RODOKE-719132 format. One line per 5 residues: their letters; for each residue x, y, z of N, C-alpha, C. Coordinates in nm, 4 decimals. Layout:
# RODOKE-719132
A = X,Y,Z,X,Y,Z,X,Y,Z | ... .
//
This chain:
# RODOKE-719132
MAKRK = -0.0328,-5.3600,-1.8947,-0.1005,-5.2312,-1.9039,-0.0295,-5.1315,-1.8131 | -0.0116,-5.0084,-1.8637,0.0581,-4.9041,-1.7874,-0.0251,-4.8631,-1.6666 | 0.0443,-4.8282,-1.5590,-0.0223,-4.7848,-1.4356,-0.0502,-4.6353,-1.4441 | -0.1735,-4.5971,-1.4204,-0.2142,-4.4566,-1.4247,-0.1671,-4.3861,-1.2978 | -0.0981,-4.2729,-1.3156,-0.0541,-4.1913,-1.2024,-0.1470,-4.0709,-1.1917 .
PISKS = -0.1746,-4.0265,-1.0695,-0.2626,-3.9105,-1.0555,-0.1963,-3.7831,-1.1105 | -0.2776,-3.6949,-1.1636,-0.2305,-3.5661,-1.2157,-0.2501,-3.4631,-1.1044 | -0.1456,-3.3890,-1.0729,-0.1539,-3.2913,-0.9629,-0.2516,-3.1791,-0.9975 | -0.3045,-3.1148,-0.8936,-0.3979,-3.0037,-0.9134,-0.3310,-2.8889,-0.9888 | -0.2022,-2.8628,-0.9555,-0.1333,-2.7522,-1.0226,-0.1152,-2.7822,-1.1714 .
TRFEV = -0.0862,-2.9082,-1.2077,-0.0725,-2.9447,-1.3492,-0.2071,-2.9319,-1.4187 | -0.3144,-2.9786,-1.3522,-0.4484,-2.9652,-1.4096,-0.4798,-2.8180,-1.4386 | -0.4504,-2.7332,-1.3401,-0.4799,-2.5903,-1.3568,-0.4003,-2.5320,-1.4730 | -0.2716,-2.5685,-1.4850,-0.1886,-2.5172,-1.5943,-0.2433,-2.5612,-1.7303 | -0.2904,-2.6859,-1.7390,-0.3481,-2.7356,-1.8650,-0.4779,-2.6612,-1.8948 .
FKRDG = -0.5652,-2.6485,-1.7953,-0.6909,-2.5736,-1.8156,-0.6615,-2.4304,-1.8598 | -0.5664,-2.3670,-1.7919,-0.5312,-2.2283,-1.8236,-0.4765,-2.2196,-1.9661 | -0.3838,-2.3071,-1.9990,-0.3245,-2.3075,-2.1332,-0.4321,-2.3226,-2.2410 | -0.5307,-2.4091,-2.2135,-0.6358,-2.4378,-2.3113,-0.7554,-2.3433,-2.3005 | -0.7441,-2.2399,-2.2190,-0.8515,-2.1413,-2.2073,-0.9770,-2.1942,-2.1426 .
FKCQY = -0.9641,-2.2971,-2.0565,-1.0779,-2.3588,-1.9883,-1.1851,-2.4013,-2.0888 | -1.1370,-2.4589,-2.2033,-1.2246,-2.5012,-2.3121,-1.1896,-2.6426,-2.3538 | -1.2921,-2.7214,-2.3819,-1.2701,-2.8552,-2.4358,-1.2022,-2.8394,-2.5723 | -1.0917,-2.9067,-2.5889,-1.0161,-2.8935,-2.7130,-1.0732,-2.9773,-2.8268 | -1.1772,-3.0558,-2.7972,-1.2418,-3.1372,-2.9003,-1.3677,-3.0695,-2.9546 .
CGRSA = -1.4532,-3.0217,-2.8637,-1.5819,-2.9658,-2.9083,-1.5925,-2.8149,-2.8882 | -1.5031,-2.7555,-2.8088,-1.5023,-2.6110,-2.7893,-1.5892,-2.5597,-2.6757 | -1.6645,-2.6489,-2.6104,-1.7459,-2.6032,-2.4974,-1.6543,-2.5688,-2.3808 | -1.7017,-2.4776,-2.2967,-1.6140,-2.4336,-2.1876,-1.6868,-2.4316,-2.0542 | -1.6066,-2.4263,-1.9490,-1.6603,-2.4171,-1.8131,-1.7256,-2.2808,-1.7975 .
PDVIL = -1.8293,-2.2675,-1.7241,-1.8945,-2.3632,-1.6352,-2.0078,-2.4401,-1.7021 | -2.0204,-2.4274,-1.8354,-2.1293,-2.4978,-1.9056,-2.1115,-2.6492,-1.9054 | -1.9869,-2.6933,-1.8972,-1.9574,-2.8369,-1.8946,-1.8524,-2.8640,-1.7872 | -1.8449,-2.9872,-1.7452,-1.7402,-3.0280,-1.6512,-1.6180,-3.0632,-1.7336 | -1.5060,-3.0035,-1.6972,-1.3826,-3.0278,-1.7706,-1.2976,-3.1328,-1.7004 .
EIDHI = -1.2273,-3.2092,-1.7798,-1.1344,-3.3106,-1.7301,-1.0029,-3.2948,-1.8046 | -0.9050,-3.3695,-1.7615,-0.7783,-3.3752,-1.8319,-0.7744,-3.5063,-1.9091 | -0.7436,-3.4981,-2.0363,-0.7338,-3.6165,-2.1203,-0.5882,-3.6359,-2.1614 | -0.5495,-3.7610,-2.1751,-0.4163,-3.7939,-2.2257,-0.4256,-3.8053,-2.3767 | -0.3426,-3.7316,-2.4475,-0.3423,-3.7390,-2.5941,-0.2988,-3.8792,-2.6356 .
VPVSK = -0.1852,-3.9226,-2.5855,-0.1447,-4.0619,-2.6023,-0.1963,-4.1314,-2.4771 | -0.2931,-4.2219,-2.4907,-0.3544,-4.2832,-2.3733,-0.2525,-4.3526,-2.2829 | -0.2817,-4.3553,-2.1534,-0.1954,-4.4220,-2.0557,-0.1776,-4.5685,-2.0941 | -0.2857,-4.6312,-2.1416,-0.2800,-4.7735,-2.1793,-0.1867,-4.7982,-2.2979 | -0.1558,-4.6926,-2.3720,-0.0664,-4.7046,-2.4877,0.0703,-4.6419,-2.4580 .
GGGNE = 0.0984,-4.6159,-2.3275,0.2302,-4.5659,-2.2886,0.2387,-4.4162,-2.2649 | 0.1274,-4.3446,-2.2757,0.1282,-4.2003,-2.2536,0.1464,-4.1657,-2.1068 | 0.2130,-4.0550,-2.0801,0.2378,-4.0135,-1.9424,0.1684,-3.8831,-1.9086 | 0.2052,-3.8289,-1.7947,0.1421,-3.7060,-1.7446,0.2215,-3.5802,-1.7809 | 0.3042,-3.5874,-1.8854,0.3765,-3.4686,-1.9291,0.2750,-3.3673,-1.9821 .
ILNLV = 0.3008,-3.2409,-1.9583,0.2035,-3.1367,-1.9955,0.1732,-3.1370,-2.1452 | 0.2695,-3.1775,-2.2288,0.2439,-3.1840,-2.3725,0.1548,-3.3021,-2.4106 | 0.1383,-3.3967,-2.3203,0.0510,-3.5114,-2.3474,-0.0868,-3.4937,-2.2842 | -0.1108,-3.3783,-2.2250,-0.2385,-3.3539,-2.1573,-0.3165,-3.2465,-2.2306 | -0.4476,-3.2623,-2.2317,-0.5348,-3.1676,-2.3000,-0.6647,-3.1544,-2.2208 .
TSCVD = -0.7261,-3.0382,-2.2292,-0.8543,-3.0160,-2.1638,-0.9651,-3.0783,-2.2489 | -1.0523,-3.1527,-2.1809,-1.1628,-3.2196,-2.2495,-1.2860,-3.2118,-2.1608 | -1.4021,-3.1992,-2.2234,-1.5247,-3.2084,-2.1441,-1.5507,-3.3562,-2.1138 | -1.6358,-3.3829,-2.0168,-1.6651,-3.5211,-1.9760,-1.7155,-3.6022,-2.0946 | -1.8094,-3.5457,-2.1714,-1.8681,-3.6201,-2.2832,-1.7626,-3.6612,-2.3862 .
CNRGK = -1.6773,-3.5659,-2.4254,-1.5756,-3.5977,-2.5260,-1.4730,-3.6961,-2.4716 | -1.4316,-3.6773,-2.3472,-1.3300,-3.7645,-2.2888,-1.3816,-3.9077,-2.2752 | -1.5058,-3.9229,-2.2305,-1.5615,-4.0569,-2.2126,-1.5913,-4.1222,-2.3471 | -1.6266,-4.0414,-2.4452,-1.6540,-4.0971,-2.5775,-1.5265,-4.1403,-2.6488 | -1.4180,-4.0738,-2.6229,-1.2901,-4.1041,-2.6875,-1.2284,-4.2304,-2.6302 .
RDKPL = -1.2396,-4.2470,-2.4997,-1.1810,-4.3588,-2.4244,-1.0305,-4.3642,-2.4468 | -0.9763,-4.4782,-2.4871,-0.8312,-4.4887,-2.4994,-0.7841,-4.4841,-2.6447 | -0.8676,-4.4252,-2.7313,-0.8289,-4.4146,-2.8715,-0.7373,-4.2929,-2.8880 | -0.6241,-4.3092,-2.9553,-0.5386,-4.1934,-2.9806,-0.6041,-4.1002,-3.0820 | -0.5671,-3.9751,-3.0771,-0.6198,-3.8785,-3.1730,-0.5647,-3.9083,-3.3114 .
SDTSV = -0.6499,-3.8957,-3.4138,-0.6055,-3.9250,-3.5490,-0.5401,-3.8041,-3.6151 | -0.5671,-3.6840,-3.5641,-0.5035,-3.5673,-3.6238,-0.4182,-3.4970,-3.5174 | -0.3358,-3.4083,-3.5624,-0.2406,-3.3415,-3.4712,-0.2843,-3.1995,-3.4365 | -0.4101,-3.1657,-3.4623,-0.4534,-3.0276,-3.4401,-0.4382,-2.9857,-3.2935 | -0.4712,-3.0742,-3.2003,-0.4589,-3.0400,-3.0582,-0.3123,-3.0221,-3.0219 .
IDRQK = -0.2281,-3.1121,-3.0672,-0.0847,-3.1025,-3.0376,-0.0270,-2.9764,-3.1005 | -0.0652,-2.9483,-3.2247,-0.0163,-2.8274,-3.2909,-0.0597,-2.7025,-3.2157 | -0.1857,-2.7002,-3.1701,-0.2372,-2.5865,-3.0941,-0.1608,-2.5702,-2.9629 | -0.1338,-2.6827,-2.8956,-0.0594,-2.6782,-2.7697,0.0812,-2.6251,-2.7916 | 0.1460,-2.6720,-2.8960,0.2818,-2.6244,-2.9249,0.2809,-2.4741,-2.9509 .
KQLEE = 0.1806,-2.4280,-3.0259,0.1702,-2.2849,-3.0541,0.1486,-2.2070,-2.9246 | 0.0607,-2.2576,-2.8385,0.0360,-2.1910,-2.7108,0.1607,-2.1895,-2.6239 | 0.2359,-2.2991,-2.6222,0.3595,-2.3034,-2.5450,0.4617,-2.2042,-2.6003 | 0.4694,-2.1935,-2.7323,0.5595,-2.0957,-2.7934,0.5181,-1.9535,-2.7552 | 0.3870,-1.9261,-2.7573,0.3372,-1.7941,-2.7184,0.3668,-1.7660,-2.5713 .
MNAMR = 0.3457,-1.8663,-2.4852,0.3744,-1.8490,-2.3431,0.5232,-1.8237,-2.3221 | 0.6071,-1.8927,-2.3966,0.7506,-1.8731,-2.3870,0.7886,-1.7316,-2.4305 | 0.7281,-1.6841,-2.5387,0.7545,-1.5478,-2.5860,0.7096,-1.4457,-2.4816 | 0.5926,-1.4687,-2.4207,0.5444,-1.3772,-2.3163,0.6387,-1.3778,-2.1962 | 0.6894,-1.4962,-2.1589,0.7826,-1.5060,-2.0472,0.9106,-1.4292,-2.0792 .
EQTEM = 0.9635,-1.4466,-2.2011,1.0847,-1.3755,-2.2409,1.0626,-1.2247,-2.2400 | 0.9473,-1.1799,-2.2912,0.9172,-1.0367,-2.2923,0.9023,-0.9830,-2.1507 | 0.8429,-1.0622,-2.0625,0.8297,-1.0205,-1.9228,0.9669,-1.0064,-1.8596 | 1.0556,-1.1026,-1.8866,1.1915,-1.0941,-1.8329,1.2647,-0.9716,-1.8867 | 1.2459,-0.9414,-2.0157,1.3098,-0.8224,-2.0737,1.2534,-0.6950,-2.0101 .
LIAWK = 1.1218,-0.6929,-1.9881,1.0587,-0.5772,-1.9252,1.1124,-0.5560,-1.7839 | 1.1260,-0.6650,-1.7086,1.1795,-0.6558,-1.5723,1.3227,-0.6041,-1.5761 | 1.4038,-0.6558,-1.6696,1.5434,-0.6098,-1.6817,1.5483,-0.4623,-1.7180 | 1.4610,-0.4199,-1.8091,1.4565,-0.2793,-1.8493,1.4174,-0.1901,-1.7317 | 1.3160,-0.2333,-1.6552,1.2741,-0.1564,-1.5369,1.3886,-0.1457,-1.4365 .
QELMN = 1.4631,-0.2555,-1.4193,1.5760,-0.2548,-1.3268,1.6833,-0.1576,-1.3749 | 1.7089,-0.1567,-1.5050,1.8060,-0.0619,-1.5601,1.7609,0.0817,-1.5371 | 1.6314,0.1078,-1.5554,1.5790,0.2427,-1.5300,1.5966,0.2826,-1.3839 | 1.5686,0.1873,-1.2932,1.5861,0.2161,-1.1508,1.7328,0.2436,-1.1192 | 1.8232,0.1656,-1.1793,1.9660,0.1867,-1.1569,2.0092,0.3229,-1.2097 .
LENSQ = 1.9596,0.3602,-1.3287,1.9914,0.4909,-1.3858,1.9393,0.6018,-1.2959 | 1.8145,0.5878,-1.2533,1.7532,0.6877,-1.1660,1.8330,0.7017,-1.0358 | 1.8724,0.5896,-0.9774,1.9513,0.5938,-0.8541,2.0866,0.6597,-0.8764 | 2.1500,0.6310,-0.9901,2.2802,0.6940,-1.0161,2.2650,0.8441,-1.0404 | 2.1519,0.8851,-1.1009,2.1270,1.0283,-1.1193,2.1066,1.0974,-0.9844 .
VDAIE = 2.0297,1.0336,-0.8957,2.0103,1.0900,-0.7615,2.1437,1.0927,-0.6870 | 2.2247,0.9879,-0.7035,2.3571,0.9846,-0.6399,2.4420,1.1028,-0.6855 | 2.4373,1.1342,-0.8152,2.5157,1.2458,-0.8690,2.4690,1.3788,-0.8094 | 2.3386,1.3977,-0.7998,2.2848,1.5214,-0.7415,2.3191,1.5284,-0.5936 | 2.3035,1.4163,-0.5250,2.3360,1.4137,-0.3822,2.4839,1.4443,-0.3595 .
SRIVD = 2.5695,1.3924,-0.4441,2.7129,1.4199,-0.4327,2.7392,1.5694,-0.4458 | 2.6696,1.6348,-0.5379,2.6857,1.7808,-0.5545,2.6337,1.8549,-0.4315 | 2.5236,1.8075,-0.3736,2.4698,1.8684,-0.2518,2.5703,1.8544,-0.1381 | 2.6312,1.7374,-0.1261,2.7322,1.7156,-0.0209,2.8495,1.8100,-0.0416 | 2.8910,1.8282,-0.1686,3.0001,1.9225,-0.1979,2.9648,2.0642,-0.1541 .
LTGHG = 2.8384,2.1025,-0.1753,2.7953,2.2396,-0.1447,2.7646,2.2606,0.0033 | 2.7143,2.1563,0.0715,2.6646,2.1773,0.2078,2.7288,2.0873,0.3132 | 2.7867,1.9786,0.2703,2.8391,1.8817,0.3661,2.7332,1.7848,0.4163 | 2.6107,1.7949,0.3665,2.5002,1.7072,0.4079,2.4451,1.6297,0.2885 | 2.3998,1.5053,0.3154,2.3366,1.4233,0.2122,2.1856,1.4300,0.2212 .
LSNDG = 2.1199,1.3522,0.1381,1.9741,1.3497,0.1351,1.9202,1.2387,0.2238 | 1.8060,1.2638,0.2837,1.7351,1.1581,0.3563,1.6695,1.0667,0.2536 | 1.6124,0.9577,0.2990,1.5411,0.8671,0.2091,1.4246,0.9395,0.1420 | 1.3514,1.0198,0.2190,1.2407,1.0979,0.1611,1.2933,1.1992,0.0599 | 1.4093,1.2566,0.0897,1.4714,1.3520,-0.0025,1.5088,1.2853,-0.1341 .
RILMK = 1.5586,1.1612,-0.1275,1.5931,1.0873,-0.2498,1.4676,1.0584,-0.3323 | 1.3595,1.0227,-0.2634,1.2334,0.9938,-0.3327,1.1828,1.1194,-0.4041 | 1.1873,1.2322,-0.3350,1.1416,1.3581,-0.3947,1.2316,1.3983,-0.5122 | 1.3617,1.3752,-0.4987,1.4540,1.4087,-0.6077,1.4234,1.3226,-0.7302 | 1.3881,1.1952,-0.7101,1.3498,1.1094,-0.8228,1.2269,1.1663,-0.8931 .
QYIRR = 1.1342,1.2197,-0.8161,1.0142,1.2797,-0.8756,1.0506,1.4023,-0.9591 | 1.1436,1.4844,-0.9087,1.1890,1.6018,-0.9853,1.2551,1.5571,-1.1154 | 1.3368,1.4525,-1.1073,1.4057,1.4029,-1.2268,1.3040,1.3523,-1.3283 | 1.2048,1.2782,-1.2832,1.1020,1.2262,-1.3752,1.0235,1.3399,-1.4395 | 0.9921,1.4404,-1.3589,0.9066,1.5489,-1.4088,0.9822,1.6488,-1.4960 .
FGFSE = 1.1045,1.6836,-1.4542,1.1766,1.7914,-1.5229,1.3011,1.7446,-1.5975 | 1.3452,1.6217,-1.5747,1.4674,1.5721,-1.6372,1.5863,1.5902,-1.5438 | 1.6873,1.5075,-1.5646,1.8049,1.5085,-1.4776,1.8766,1.6431,-1.4816 | 1.9019,1.6923,-1.5999,1.9774,1.8174,-1.6158,1.9117,1.9321,-1.5405 | 1.7820,1.9438,-1.5574,1.7090,2.0534,-1.4925,1.7102,2.0378,-1.3409 .
AYEAT = 1.6889,1.9155,-1.2915,1.6912,1.8913,-1.1466,1.8296,1.9206,-1.0899 | 1.9330,1.8834,-1.1628,2.0704,1.9083,-1.1179,2.0971,2.0588,-1.1096 | 2.0633,2.1303,-1.2165,2.0858,2.2760,-1.2197,2.0057,2.3475,-1.1112 | 1.8794,2.3074,-1.0936,1.7954,2.3700,-0.9912,1.8518,2.3446,-0.8520 | 1.9061,2.2267,-0.8306,1.9665,2.1927,-0.7011,2.0858,2.2836,-0.6733 .
VIAFE = 2.1715,2.3006,-0.7729,2.2889,2.3880,-0.7557,2.2432,2.5303,-0.7263 | 2.1468,2.5803,-0.8015,2.0957,2.7168,-0.7789,2.0403,2.7303,-0.6373 | 1.9581,2.6327,-0.5965,1.8951,2.6400,-0.4644,1.9995,2.6423,-0.3536 | 2.0970,2.5526,-0.3594,2.1940,2.5443,-0.2505,2.3008,2.6532,-0.2565 | 2.3194,2.7159,-0.3717,2.4095,2.8304,-0.3789,2.3381,2.9593,-0.3369 .
TYVDF = 2.2059,2.9609,-0.3457,2.1283,3.0807,-0.3139,2.0850,3.0852,-0.1673 | 2.0424,2.9731,-0.1136,1.9852,2.9705,0.0204,2.0791,2.8984,0.1175 | 2.0914,2.9523,0.2375,2.1832,2.8986,0.3378,2.1225,2.7786,0.4095 | 1.9963,2.7883,0.4472,1.9312,2.6814,0.5218,1.9073,2.5600,0.4310 | 1.9569,2.4433,0.4725,1.9492,2.3204,0.3914,1.8053,2.2859,0.3552 .
NYAFQ = 1.7178,2.2785,0.4552,1.5780,2.2396,0.4295,1.5064,2.3387,0.3391 | 1.5304,2.4669,0.3625,1.4675,2.5707,0.2803,1.5163,2.5602,0.1355 | 1.6456,2.5418,0.1186,1.7030,2.5297,-0.0154,1.6436,2.4077,-0.0869 | 1.6338,2.2960,-0.0140,1.5803,2.1747,-0.0753,1.4353,2.1950,-0.1177 | 1.3576,2.2660,-0.0359,1.2170,2.2907,-0.0689,1.2013,2.3771,-0.1937 .
KIGGI = 1.3017,2.4525,-0.2276,1.2942,2.5439,-0.3422,1.3250,2.4762,-0.4762 | 1.3821,2.3559,-0.4740,1.4264,2.2914,-0.5983,1.3113,2.2731,-0.6972 | 1.1980,2.2211,-0.6526,1.0844,2.1993,-0.7417,1.0349,2.3285,-0.8041 | 1.0262,2.4338,-0.7250,0.9818,2.5634,-0.7762,1.0795,2.6209,-0.8775 | 1.2070,2.6052,-0.8516,1.3083,2.6536,-0.9461,1.2953,2.5781,-1.0785 .
CYNRK = 1.2799,2.4476,-1.0711,1.2599,2.3680,-1.1933,1.1385,2.4182,-1.2707 | 1.0290,2.4365,-1.2006,0.9050,2.4794,-1.2631,0.9211,2.6168,-1.3286 | 0.9778,2.7118,-1.2545,0.9948,2.8476,-1.3071,1.0884,2.8517,-1.4273 | 1.1957,2.7743,-1.4231,1.2883,2.7705,-1.5374,1.2194,2.7098,-1.6602 | 1.1380,2.6076,-1.6390,1.0647,2.5458,-1.7498,0.9689,2.6474,-1.8119 .
KQREV = 0.8932,2.7175,-1.7279,0.7982,2.8177,-1.7774,0.8702,2.9307,-1.8508 | 0.9847,2.9723,-1.7970,1.0620,3.0785,-1.8601,1.1085,3.0360,-2.0000 | 1.1524,2.9116,-2.0140,1.1947,2.8610,-2.1458,1.0762,2.8561,-2.2419 | 0.9590,2.8168,-2.1904,0.8396,2.8109,-2.2758,0.8022,2.9494,-2.3269 | 0.8106,3.0494,-2.2408,0.7818,3.1875,-2.2817,0.8809,3.2335,-2.3878 .
QDNAK = 1.0093,3.2029,-2.3662,1.1111,3.2408,-2.4638,1.0901,3.1681,-2.5960 | 1.0553,3.0409,-2.5908,1.0304,2.9664,-2.7139,0.9108,3.0222,-2.7899 | 0.8045,3.0580,-2.7165,0.6857,3.1171,-2.7810,0.7199,3.2505,-2.8436 | 0.8026,3.3301,-2.7752,0.8424,3.4608,-2.8287,0.9227,3.4430,-2.9574 | 1.0103,3.3422,-2.9620,1.0899,3.3162,-3.0825,1.0005,3.2729,-3.1972 .
QNT = 0.8986,3.1924,-3.1667,0.8097,3.1448,-3.2723,0.7216,3.2558,-3.3272 | 0.6912,3.3530,-3.2460,0.6039,3.4630,-3.2871,0.6791,3.5738,-3.3575 | 0.8105,3.5657,-3.3617,0.8864,3.6723,-3.4308,0.9280,3.6303,-3.5680 .
//
């Protein structure tokens, strides 16, 4: 007879989570019933503690089943489907993280380009807070507008801090001016 090995708490939790904290035989769920982990292929018949061989079962169903193997594959099929779904979610999460990283890299390179132009105009770079604020301008008004407003501000005003403070207002005013011009064109 095969020796039963204990199932770790983390494996139990993963099985419960995968199965929605529901008995896979009768459908009852916690906290209405006490849940256990059942071996699809019983330990006495060579089954192990692999996650694909484990299923959530209520006490009544697990004790009633004993060491009889399941006659149908519905639980295994459901588990495979859930594993496929979890795999798809993991892949999508990884793609989302990669996309966010690409956006951050793009945003940083856009700020780098604006900062390089500021250095050309003034000989000074941006502080960390200045970079954060420039990212906000880029998100709100777009890279092109933030770049143009930066050039206007630093070509117009001598004081670095004063010029930097004017960038957001210049972006805003240019946007409003374009909206007025667009409305005038539509009304003619």
